[in-house]
C-alpha positions as CSV (number, residue, x, y, z in Angstrom):
1,M,15.1,12.5,-8.2
2,S,15.1,13.3,-4.5
3,D,14.0,11.1,-1.6
4,R,11.1,13.5,-1.0
5,T,9.5,12.9,-4.4
6,V,5.8,11.9,-4.0
7,T,3.6,10.2,-6.6
8,S,0.1,11.7,-6.2
9,I,-2.9,9.7,-7.3
10,E,-3.6,12.4,-9.9
11,S,-0.4,11.4,-11.7
12,V,-1.5,7.7,-11.9
13,P,-3.6,7.0,-15.0
14,T,-7.2,6.5,-14.1
15,T,-8.0,4.2,-17.0
16,A,-7.2,0.9,-15.3
17,V,-9.0,1.8,-12.1
18,E,-12.2,3.0,-13.7
19,A,-12.8,1.4,-17.1
20,A,-14.5,-2.0,-17.0
21,G,-14.8,-3.9,-20.3
22,T,-11.5,-2.4,-21.6
23,L,-8.0,-3.8,-21.9
24,A,-7.0,-1.7,-18.9
25,G,-9.9,-3.0,-16.9
26,L,-9.0,-6.6,-17.9
27,L,-5.5,-6.1,-16.6
28,A,-6.6,-4.4,-13.4
29,G,-8.1,-7.6,-12.0
30,P,-11.1,-8.3,-9.8
31,L,-10.8,-5.7,-7.1
32,P,-13.4,-2.9,-7.3
33,A,-12.1,0.3,-8.9
34,E,-12.6,2.4,-5.7
35,S,-10.6,0.0,-3.6
36,R,-7.9,-0.2,-6.1
37,R,-7.6,3.6,-6.3
38,E,-7.3,3.7,-2.5
39,I,-4.3,1.4,-2.8
40,L,-2.6,3.4,-5.6
41,D,-3.1,6.5,-3.5
42,L,-1.6,4.8,-0.5
43,F,1.6,3.9,-2.4
44,G,2.0,7.4,-3.6
45,H,3.1,8.5,-0.2
46,E,6.7,9.7,0.1
47,I,7.7,6.8,2.4
48,F,7.6,4.6,-0.6
49,T,10.0,6.6,-2.7
50,P,13.1,4.5,-3.6
51,R,16.2,5.1,-1.4
52,H,19.2,4.3,-3.6
53,G,22.6,4.1,-2.1
54,H,21.6,3.7,1.6
55,P,23.2,0.9,3.8
56,E,21.4,-2.5,3.6
57,V,20.3,-2.4,7.3
58,D,18.5,0.9,6.7
59,G,16.7,-0.8,3.8
60,Y,15.6,-3.6,6.1
61,R,14.3,-1.2,8.7
62,L,12.5,0.8,6.0
63,T,10.7,-2.3,4.8
64,Y,9.1,-2.8,8.2
65,Q,8.3,0.9,8.5
66,R,6.5,0.8,5.2
67,M,4.6,-2.3,6.2
68,R,3.4,-0.5,9.4
69,H,2.5,2.5,7.4
70,V,0.2,0.4,5.1
71,A,-1.5,-1.1,8.2
72,D,-2.0,2.3,9.8
73,H,-3.3,3.9,6.6
74,L,-5.9,1.1,6.1
75,G,-7.0,1.1,9.7
76,R,-5.2,-2.1,10.7
77,P,-7.5,-4.5,9.0
78,N,-7.4,-8.3,9.2
79,L,-6.2,-8.8,5.6
80,A,-6.4,-12.6,6.1
81,H,-10.2,-12.0,5.9
82,D,-9.9,-9.8,2.8
83,P,-7.9,-11.8,0.3
84,H,-8.7,-9.6,-2.7
85,R,-7.4,-6.5,-1.0
86,L,-4.4,-8.4,0.3
87,F,-3.4,-9.6,-3.1
88,E,-3.8,-6.1,-4.7
89,L,-1.6,-4.6,-2.0
90,V,1.0,-7.3,-2.6
91,A,0.9,-6.8,-6.3
92,A,1.3,-3.0,-6.2
93,A,4.0,-3.4,-3.5
94,G,5.9,-5.5,-6.0
95,V,6.3,-2.5,-8.2
96,V,7.0,-0.1,-5.4
97,D,9.5,-2.3,-3.5
98,P,9.8,-6.1,-4.1
99,S,11.2,-6.5,-0.6
100,L,8.1,-5.0,0.8
101,S,5.9,-7.2,-1.3
102,V,7.6,-10.3,0.0
103,A,7.5,-9.2,3.6
104,M,3.8,-8.3,3.4
105,V,2.7,-11.6,1.9
106,I,4.7,-13.5,4.5
107,H,3.3,-11.4,7.3
108,H,-0.4,-11.2,6.3
109,G,-0.7,-14.1,3.9
110,L,1.2,-16.6,5.9
111,C,1.7,-15.9,9.6
112,L,-1.6,-14.2,10.2
113,S,-3.5,-16.5,7.9
114,F,-2.1,-19.6,9.6
115,L,-3.5,-18.3,12.8
116,E,-6.9,-17.7,11.2
117,D,-7.0,-21.0,9.3
118,L,-5.7,-23.5,11.8
119,V,-6.7,-22.2,15.3
120,P,-10.0,-23.8,16.2
121,D,-11.1,-21.1,18.7
122,P,-11.2,-17.6,17.3
123,R,-10.4,-16.2,20.8
124,Q,-7.2,-18.1,20.9
125,L,-4.1,-16.0,20.3
126,R,-6.2,-12.9,20.1
127,E,-3.5,-10.6,21.4
128,E,-1.0,-12.0,18.8
129,K,-3.5,-11.6,16.0
130,D,-4.0,-7.9,17.0
131,A,-0.3,-7.3,17.1
132,L,0.1,-8.7,13.6
133,M,-2.8,-6.7,12.2
134,A,-1.2,-3.5,13.5
135,V,2.3,-4.7,12.5
136,Q,3.4,-4.1,16.1
137,A,5.2,-7.4,15.6
138,A,6.5,-8.7,12.3
139,G,5.1,-12.0,11.2
140,H,7.1,-14.9,9.6
141,L,7.0,-18.5,8.5
142,L,10.0,-20.8,9.0
143,V,9.7,-24.1,7.2
144,T,12.8,-24.9,5.1
145,E,15.7,-26.6,6.9
146,L,19.3,-25.9,5.9
147,G,20.6,-29.4,5.4
148,Y,17.7,-31.2,3.8
149,G,16.1,-30.9,0.3
150,S,12.3,-31.2,0.3
151,S,12.5,-30.8,4.0
152,Q,8.7,-30.0,4.1
153,L,8.1,-33.7,3.6
154,Q,10.2,-34.8,6.6
155,V,10.8,-32.1,9.2
156,H,13.6,-32.6,11.6
157,T,12.9,-29.7,14.0
158,T,10.9,-31.2,16.9
159,V,8.2,-30.0,19.2
160,T,7.8,-32.4,22.2
161,Y,4.6,-32.4,24.3
162,D,5.2,-32.2,28.0
163,P,2.2,-33.7,29.9
164,G,3.4,-32.2,33.2
165,D,2.2,-28.7,32.4
166,R,0.6,-29.3,28.9
167,S,3.3,-27.3,27.2
168,F,5.6,-28.0,24.3
169,V,9.4,-27.9,23.9
170,L,10.7,-26.7,20.5
171,H,14.2,-27.9,19.6
172,T,16.7,-28.0,16.7
173,P,18.3,-31.4,17.0
174,N,21.3,-30.7,14.7
175,P,22.9,-28.0,12.6
176,A,21.3,-29.3,9.4
177,A,17.9,-28.8,10.9
178,R,18.4,-25.0,11.3
179,K,15.6,-23.0,9.7
180,F,16.9,-21.1,6.7
181,M,16.1,-17.9,4.8
182,G,13.5,-16.4,7.1
183,N,13.6,-12.6,7.2
184,V,14.2,-12.4,10.9
185,G,17.8,-11.1,11.1
186,L,17.3,-7.4,12.0
187,R,17.5,-6.6,15.7
188,G,15.0,-4.2,17.3
189,V,11.9,-5.7,15.6
190,P,9.4,-7.7,17.7
191,R,8.7,-10.9,15.9
192,L,6.1,-13.7,15.8
193,A,6.9,-16.7,13.6
194,V,5.0,-19.8,12.6
195,I,7.4,-22.7,12.8
196,N,6.8,-26.0,11.0
197,A,8.0,-28.8,13.3
198,R,7.5,-32.5,13.9
199,L,5.2,-33.0,16.9
200,V,6.2,-35.7,19.3
201,V,3.6,-37.0,21.8
202,G,4.3,-39.9,24.1
203,G,7.6,-40.6,22.4
204,R,6.0,-41.0,19.0
205,G,6.1,-38.7,16.0
206,R,2.6,-37.4,15.1
207,G,3.3,-35.5,11.9
208,A,4.3,-31.9,11.1
209,F,2.3,-29.1,12.6
210,P,2.7,-25.3,12.7
211,F,3.4,-23.6,16.0
212,L,3.4,-19.9,16.8
213,V,6.6,-18.9,18.4
214,P,7.4,-15.5,19.9
215,M,10.9,-15.1,18.6
216,A,12.1,-11.6,19.5
217,H,11.2,-8.3,21.2
218,E,12.8,-4.9,20.7
219,N,16.0,-5.9,22.5
220,G,16.6,-9.0,20.4
221,P,15.8,-12.7,20.3
222,L,14.1,-14.3,23.2
223,P,15.9,-17.0,25.4
224,G,16.6,-20.2,23.5
225,V,16.2,-18.6,20.0
226,R,19.5,-18.2,18.1
227,V,19.5,-16.0,15.0
228,L,22.5,-15.8,12.7
229,P,22.0,-13.0,10.1
230,T,23.1,-13.8,6.5
231,P,24.0,-11.5,3.6
232,A,21.1,-10.2,1.5
233,G,19.9,-12.0,-1.5
234,V,18.6,-10.7,-4.9
235,V,15.5,-9.4,-3.0
236,P,17.1,-7.6,0.0
237,L,15.6,-8.7,3.3
238,D,17.2,-9.5,6.7
239,Y,17.6,-13.2,6.1
240,A,19.0,-15.4,8.8
241,L,19.7,-18.9,10.0
242,V,17.6,-19.8,13.1
243,D,17.8,-22.6,15.6
244,F,16.0,-23.3,18.9
245,D,17.4,-24.6,22.1
246,H,14.6,-26.2,24.1
247,V,12.2,-23.3,23.8
248,R,9.1,-23.8,25.9
249,L,5.8,-22.9,24.3
250,P,2.3,-22.7,25.9
251,F,-0.2,-25.2,24.7
252,G,-2.2,-22.4,22.9
253,C,0.7,-21.9,20.5
254,W,-0.1,-25.2,18.7
255,L,-2.0,-24.5,15.5
256,S,-3.8,-27.8,15.8
257,D,-6.3,-27.7,12.9
258,G,-8.7,-30.1,14.7
259,A,-6.0,-32.4,16.2
260,V,-6.4,-33.0,19.9
261,I,-4.2,-34.0,22.9
262,D,-6.5,-34.8,25.8
263,D,-5.8,-34.4,29.5
264,D,-4.5,-38.0,29.5
265,G,-2.0,-37.3,26.8
266,E,-3.9,-39.2,24.1
267,F,-3.4,-37.8,20.6
268,T,-6.0,-37.9,17.9
269,D,-6.0,-36.2,14.5
270,P,-8.8,-36.3,11.8
271,H,-6.1,-36.0,9.2
272,S,-3.0,-38.0,8.7
273,G,-0.1,-38.6,6.2
274,D,-0.2,-36.4,3.2
275,S,-3.4,-34.8,4.2
276,R,-1.8,-33.5,7.4
277,I,1.2,-32.2,5.6
278,A,-0.9,-30.4,3.0
279,R,-3.3,-28.8,5.6
280,S,-0.4,-27.7,7.8
281,L,0.9,-25.7,4.8
282,T,-2.4,-24.5,3.4
283,A,-1.7,-20.7,3.8
284,V,1.2,-21.0,1.3
285,Q,-1.5,-20.7,-1.3
286,N,-1.6,-17.0,-0.4
287,V,2.1,-16.7,-1.4
288,W,1.5,-18.3,-4.8
289,T,-1.5,-16.1,-5.5
290,G,-0.1,-12.8,-4.1
291,M,3.3,-13.2,-5.7
292,S,1.8,-14.2,-9.0
293,G,0.0,-10.9,-9.0
294,A,3.2,-9.1,-8.1
295,L,5.1,-10.9,-10.8
296,A,2.4,-9.9,-13.3
297,A,2.5,-6.3,-12.1
298,I,6.3,-6.0,-12.5
299,S,6.0,-7.6,-15.9
300,R,3.4,-5.1,-17.1
301,T,5.4,-2.2,-15.6
302,S,8.7,-3.3,-17.1
303,A,7.1,-3.8,-20.6
304,A,5.4,-0.4,-20.4
305,T,8.6,1.3,-19.2
306,A,10.6,-0.1,-22.0
307,L,8.0,0.7,-24.6
308,R,7.8,4.3,-23.4
309,L,11.5,4.7,-23.8
310,A,11.4,3.1,-27.2
311,T,8.9,5.8,-28.3
312,Q,11.1,8.6,-27.0
313,R,14.6,7.6,-27.7
314,T,16.0,8.4,-31.1
315,A,18.4,6.0,-32.9
316,L,21.0,7.5,-35.3
317,A,21.8,4.3,-37.2
318,R,22.5,5.0,-40.8
319,V,19.7,2.7,-41.9
320,G,17.2,5.0,-40.4
321,T,18.6,8.3,-39.2
322,A,16.7,10.0,-36.4
323,R,14.0,7.5,-36.0
324,P,12.4,6.4,-32.6
325,L,13.5,2.9,-31.5
326,I,10.0,1.6,-31.8
327,D,10.1,2.0,-35.5
328,Y,12.6,-0.9,-35.7
329,V,11.1,-4.3,-36.1
330,S,13.6,-5.8,-33.7
331,Q,12.3,-3.5,-30.9
332,Q,8.7,-4.2,-31.9
333,R,9.1,-8.0,-31.8
334,S,10.8,-7.9,-28.4
335,L,8.6,-5.4,-26.7
336,F,5.3,-6.6,-28.1
337,S,6.2,-10.2,-27.1
338,C,6.9,-8.9,-23.6
339,L,3.6,-7.1,-23.5
340,A,1.8,-10.2,-24.8
341,S,3.4,-12.5,-22.2
342,A,2.6,-9.9,-19.5
343,L,-1.0,-9.9,-20.6
344,T,-1.2,-13.7,-20.5
345,I,0.4,-14.0,-17.1
346,T,-1.9,-11.2,-15.8
347,C,-5.0,-13.1,-16.9
348,L,-3.7,-16.3,-15.2
349,A,-2.8,-14.4,-12.0
350,N,-6.2,-12.7,-11.9
351,D,-7.9,-16.1,-12.2
352,A,-5.7,-17.4,-9.4
353,R,-6.8,-14.5,-7.3
354,R,-10.5,-15.3,-7.8
355,V,-9.9,-19.0,-7.1
356,R,-7.9,-18.4,-3.9
357,S,-10.3,-15.8,-2.6
358,D,-13.2,-18.2,-3.0
359,L,-11.3,-20.9,-1.2
360,V,-10.5,-18.6,1.7
361,L,-14.1,-17.7,2.1
362,A,-15.2,-21.3,1.8
363,W,-12.6,-22.3,4.5
364,R,-13.8,-19.6,6.8
365,N,-17.3,-21.0,6.4
366,G,-16.2,-24.5,7.4
367,D,-15.6,-26.1,4.0
368,P,-12.5,-28.4,4.5
369,G,-11.6,-28.3,0.8
370,A,-10.9,-31.2,-1.6
371,P,-9.4,-34.3,0.0
372,V,-5.6,-34.8,-0.5
373,P,-4.9,-38.0,-2.4
374,T,-2.8,-40.3,-0.3
375,G,0.7,-41.2,-1.5
376,T,1.1,-38.7,-4.3
377,M,3.6,-36.4,-2.8
378,T,7.0,-37.1,-4.3
379,W,9.4,-34.2,-4.5
380,T,7.4,-31.5,-2.6
381,P,4.0,-31.2,-1.0
382,W,3.0,-28.1,-2.9
383,T,0.9,-29.4,-5.8
384,D,-1.1,-31.5,-3.3
385,V,-1.9,-28.3,-1.4
386,N,-3.2,-26.7,-4.7
387,R,-1.9,-27.8,-8.0
388,T,-3.3,-24.9,-10.1
389,L,-2.1,-22.1,-7.8
390,A,1.4,-23.7,-7.4
391,V,1.8,-24.0,-11.1
392,T,0.5,-20.4,-11.6
393,K,3.4,-19.2,-9.4
394,V,5.9,-21.1,-11.6
395,M,4.6,-19.7,-14.8
396,A,4.4,-16.2,-13.5
397,A,8.0,-16.3,-12.1
398,W,9.5,-17.7,-15.3
399,A,7.6,-15.2,-17.4
400,A,8.5,-12.2,-15.2
401,E,12.2,-13.1,-15.1
402,A,12.3,-13.3,-18.9
403,I,10.2,-10.2,-19.5
404,T,12.2,-8.0,-17.1
405,A,15.5,-9.2,-18.5
406,E,14.5,-8.6,-22.1
407,C,13.1,-5.1,-21.3
408,R,16.3,-4.2,-19.5
409,L,18.3,-5.2,-22.5
410,R,16.1,-3.3,-24.9
411,C,16.8,-0.2,-22.9
412,G,20.5,-0.4,-23.4
413,V,23.0,0.7,-20.8
414,M,20.3,2.8,-19.0
415,G,18.4,-0.4,-18.4
416,S,21.2,-1.6,-16.2
417,L,20.9,1.3,-13.8
418,T,19.3,0.3,-10.5
419,A,17.1,3.4,-10.6
420,S,15.6,2.1,-13.8
421,R,14.2,-0.7,-11.6
422,F,14.6,-3.6,-14.1
423,L,17.2,-5.3,-11.9
424,D,15.0,-5.1,-8.8
425,Y,12.1,-6.7,-10.7
426,Q,14.3,-9.3,-12.4
427,G,15.5,-10.2,-8.9
428,L,12.0,-10.8,-7.7
429,G,11.4,-13.2,-10.6
430,H,14.7,-15.0,-9.9
431,M,14.0,-15.3,-6.2
432,L,10.6,-16.8,-6.8
433,N,12.2,-19.7,-8.8
434,S,12.6,-21.2,-5.3
435,G,10.6,-18.9,-3.0
436,G,7.3,-20.5,-2.1
437,G,8.5,-23.8,-3.4
438,D,11.1,-24.8,-6.0
439,N,9.6,-24.3,-9.5
440,L,11.1,-27.3,-11.1
441,L,10.0,-29.6,-8.3
442,I,6.5,-28.1,-8.4
443,L,6.3,-28.9,-12.1
444,L,7.6,-32.4,-11.5
445,D,5.0,-33.1,-8.9
446,A,2.3,-31.6,-11.0
447,A,3.4,-33.8,-13.9
448,R,3.5,-36.9,-11.8
449,A,-0.1,-36.3,-10.7
450,L,-1.1,-35.9,-14.3
451,V,0.7,-39.2,-15.2
452,T,-1.1,-40.9,-12.3
453,E,-4.5,-39.6,-13.6
454,A,-3.7,-40.5,-17.2
455,G,-5.0,-44.0,-17.0
456,S,-8.5,-42.7,-16.3
457,R,-8.7,-39.7,-18.6
458,P,-9.9,-39.9,-22.1
459,A,-8.1,-38.2,-25.0
460,P,-9.3,-34.6,-25.5
461,S,-11.8,-34.1,-28.4
462,I,-10.6,-31.2,-30.6
463,P,-11.4,-29.9,-34.1
464,E,-9.0,-30.8,-36.9
465,T,-5.9,-28.6,-36.6
466,H,-4.3,-28.5,-40.1
467,T,-6.7,-26.1,-41.6
468,R,-6.9,-23.7,-38.7
469,T,-5.3,-20.2,-38.4
470,V,-2.1,-20.4,-36.4
471,S,-2.7,-17.1,-34.6
472,D,-6.0,-18.3,-33.1
473,P,-5.6,-18.8,-29.3
474,G,-8.1,-21.6,-29.5
475,L,-5.7,-23.6,-31.7
476,L,-2.9,-23.3,-29.2
477,R,-5.2,-24.3,-26.4
478,D,-6.2,-27.5,-28.2
479,L,-2.7,-28.3,-29.3
480,L,-1.5,-28.0,-25.7
481,A,-4.3,-30.2,-24.5
482,V,-3.2,-32.9,-26.9
483,Q,0.4,-32.5,-26.0
484,E,-0.4,-32.7,-22.3
485,H,-2.5,-35.9,-22.8
486,T,0.0,-37.6,-25.1
487,L,3.0,-36.9,-22.8
488,A,1.1,-38.1,-19.7
489,H,0.0,-41.3,-21.4
490,R,3.5,-42.1,-22.7
491,I,5.1,-41.6,-19.3
492,H,2.3,-43.5,-17.7
493,E,3.0,-46.5,-19.9
494,A,6.7,-46.4,-19.2
495,V,6.1,-46.0,-15.4
496,E,3.7,-49.0,-15.3
497,D,6.2,-51.1,-17.2
498,A,8.9,-50.2,-14.7
499,K,6.7,-51.1,-11.8
500,T,5.9,-54.5,-13.2
501,R,9.6,-55.2,-13.3
502,G,10.0,-54.5,-9.6
503,M,11.7,-51.2,-9.7
504,D,11.6,-48.9,-6.7
505,D,10.1,-45.3,-6.9
506,F,13.5,-43.7,-7.6
507,E,14.2,-46.1,-10.4
508,V,10.7,-45.7,-11.8
509,W,10.5,-41.9,-11.8
510,N,14.1,-40.6,-12.0
511,P,14.6,-41.4,-15.7
512,H,11.6,-39.4,-16.7
513,T,12.3,-36.1,-15.0
514,A,13.1,-34.3,-18.2
515,D,9.9,-35.4,-19.8
516,L,8.0,-34.6,-16.7
517,R,9.3,-31.1,-16.8
518,V,8.0,-30.7,-20.4
519,L,4.7,-32.1,-19.3
520,G,4.5,-29.7,-16.3
521,E,5.4,-26.7,-18.5
522,T,2.8,-27.7,-21.1
523,H,0.1,-28.0,-18.4
524,G,1.0,-24.6,-17.0
525,Q,1.0,-23.0,-20.5
526,R,-2.4,-24.5,-21.2
527,L,-3.8,-23.0,-18.0
528,A,-2.4,-19.6,-19.0
529,V,-3.8,-19.7,-22.6
530,E,-7.2,-20.8,-21.2
531,S,-7.2,-17.7,-18.9
532,L,-6.1,-15.5,-21.8
533,I,-9.0,-16.7,-24.0
534,A,-11.6,-16.3,-21.2
535,A,-10.4,-12.8,-20.5
536,L,-10.4,-11.7,-24.2
537,D,-13.9,-13.1,-24.6
538,T,-15.1,-10.6,-22.0
539,L,-14.1,-7.6,-24.1
540,P,-16.7,-5.9,-26.3
541,D,-16.1,-5.7,-30.1
542,T,-14.1,-2.4,-30.1
543,S,-10.8,-1.2,-31.6
544,E,-9.2,-1.6,-28.1
545,A,-10.4,-5.2,-28.0
546,A,-8.8,-5.7,-31.4
547,T,-5.5,-4.4,-30.0
548,A,-5.8,-6.9,-27.1
549,R,-6.5,-9.7,-29.5
550,H,-3.4,-8.8,-31.5
551,L,-1.4,-9.1,-28.3
552,G,-3.0,-12.5,-27.6
553,S,-2.1,-13.7,-31.1
554,V,1.5,-12.6,-30.5
555,H,1.7,-14.8,-27.4
556,V,0.1,-17.7,-29.3
557,L,2.6,-17.4,-32.2
558,D,5.6,-17.1,-29.9
559,E,4.5,-20.3,-28.1
560,L,3.8,-22.1,-31.3
561,S,7.2,-21.2,-32.6
562,R,8.8,-22.7,-29.5
563,R,6.9,-25.9,-29.7
564,A,6.6,-26.3,-33.5
565,S,9.0,-29.2,-33.8
566,W,6.9,-31.4,-31.5
567,F,3.6,-30.5,-33.2
568,L,5.2,-31.2,-36.6
569,C,6.5,-34.6,-35.4
570,E,3.1,-35.5,-34.1
571,D,1.4,-34.4,-37.4
572,L,-0.7,-31.8,-35.5
573,L,0.6,-28.9,-37.7
574,G,1.5,-28.8,-41.3
575,T,4.7,-27.3,-42.7
576,D,2.9,-24.4,-44.3
577,Q,1.4,-23.5,-41.0
578,V,4.8,-23.5,-39.3
579,R,6.3,-21.5,-42.1
580,G,3.6,-18.9,-41.7
581,I,4.3,-18.2,-38.0
582,E,6.9,-15.6,-38.7
583,S,4.9,-13.7,-41.3
584,D,1.9,-13.7,-39.0
585,L,4.0,-12.4,-36.1
586,A,5.2,-9.6,-38.3
587,A,1.7,-8.7,-39.3
588,H,0.4,-8.6,-35.7
589,C,3.4,-6.5,-34.5
590,A,2.9,-4.1,-37.4
591,A,-0.8,-3.7,-36.4
592,L,0.3,-3.0,-32.7
593,A,2.9,-0.4,-33.7
594,G,0.1,2.1,-34.4
595,H,-1.4,1.7,-30.9
596,T,1.6,2.4,-28.6
597,D,-0.3,5.2,-26.7
598,E,-3.2,2.8,-26.1
599,L,-0.8,0.1,-24.8
600,L,1.0,2.5,-22.6
601,D,-2.3,3.6,-21.0
602,A,-3.4,0.1,-20.4
603,F,-0.1,-1.4,-19.2
604,G,1.4,1.6,-17.5
605,D,-1.0,2.2,-14.6
606,L,1.6,1.3,-12.0
607,V,4.7,2.9,-13.8
608,P,4.5,6.1,-11.7
609,L,4.8,4.0,-8.5
610,S,8.0,2.5,-9.8
611,H,9.8,5.9,-9.9
612,S,11.8,4.5,-12.8
613,L,14.2,6.9,-14.5
614,L,12.8,5.7,-17.8
615,G,9.1,5.7,-17.0
616,G,8.2,9.3,-17.5
617,D,7.6,11.6,-20.4
618,D,11.1,13.0,-20.5
619,Y,13.7,10.4,-19.6
620,I,16.6,12.7,-20.4
621,R,15.5,15.2,-17.8
622,S,14.9,12.4,-15.3
623,V,18.4,11.0,-15.7
624,I,20.0,14.4,-15.4
625,E,18.0,15.2,-12.2
626,W,18.8,11.8,-10.8
627,A,22.5,12.3,-11.4
628,E,22.5,15.8,-9.9
629,S,20.6,14.6,-6.8
630,S,23.2,11.7,-6.3
631,A,26.2,14.0,-6.6
């Protein structure tokens, strides 16, 4: 498999870009078919062919070249104004090159979007916006500080207003306040970064605001900007530690979001406290949405790749001589569960894309969004920015990491080859456990909000559960709603009791973090199942829809099996229902085994873009050609 291999659009299945009302169309998401086909065609260019065995620094440089190629091919659009297309690009890029996917969502979804969202005058920073749209400069966001957990809540990097010339001075006060993990380490790349820093006016802290900072030109970092490159992580990018030594910024670099410093140096802000923190981080919603789509895409691609190999590879075990792997129930259970989980996460990610795109358009039209409740931020600010989108990222990351790992294992030793791509994709899922906000902390904050709301929420009204079919997605949805409500109320009672005994916030909440995690996971799974049900309901009554519903039932049964003990203890399921989960799973998997071609068509639309050794019609030939080209 040479570096010159090109995937033409003709080799990409047309099903998922053309067939609305089908399983493939359901998985494809909300972007119009013609626009999605343009993106698939774009990523078929030879510049996106994997380069295995090259030095890391060449890979870093290639990432920025690829990002510039995308911008040039599309006519250098402002993707901050076209969220649906941005999210589709990020999703497809996740399959082509996870590093590119991350760099693109940071560049367009964070840096450029912050300039569009928080700059009051559209003429302000026009030159910088144009440079970002053309990728003449790479865009970045630097928020996290090296020495402080949850540093978004209490930023130590300072920006001090100088009334003498109405400028600002950006400074890193100590080594612990160095910005960490920004992809800004490669020299020779012009860079613009949005920096989250504590604004100081008249000697008083005025809250955290983003500032646009020109960080580097072709010859390296600008004066006062110190960049210390670090080794690559599981998703290779040019990460670095960054600190600032009294860097002077023009007044126009302040992304003020309606806050004002008048000519007399008086500061006013229509937002304060938690609201200011949340609004100053609003564009992070694009990361959650874009990367959820990328995680769903690599999950579908991994599952389809493993399924294709299972239909081709012959097992010579004595219990079934010369039979394809997919004939074995152990393979069916693993791979159909992966497909079912990928379907569910895709439905959730597609809904997130619709939600976020509507929010972007509303914001552009002057809608400030829902008010942020004061005093609810605890571990992180993320769920106050947008609870649903933050939780969606958590669920997608955990699912993708599990799916890619299981598919890699089911492909045997060939699955561990980097050219099979499973390790690349698993790395993206692993990285997004903390990228865009720590997943555990997001769930803890989401759960705390649910506990706070529990006192005013009535119990869900659901039909009786003991007589219902366990493979019905509606049953799982209702059971999860009851579990979510019950856990929230029980924690709420314990928390209120602790407060009446005079305990501080740490003493009140810390003992409940394990239960809060379960509550957060339950909430996320309920959102996912609701998205699954809504998507399946859009399909007409066809044999393909029946295949999709079999997959939905596999996900439901897998999740019920994991939670059966809780439902039994709460008398929400009977013992006969729980005993029947395994036999129902076997029946749905047996039904799916006769539809592998249909599943490969629906889930495999992006497989050609992965260039996986195992994704084609003849994996033996692919592996031999790959070995010969590497010799």
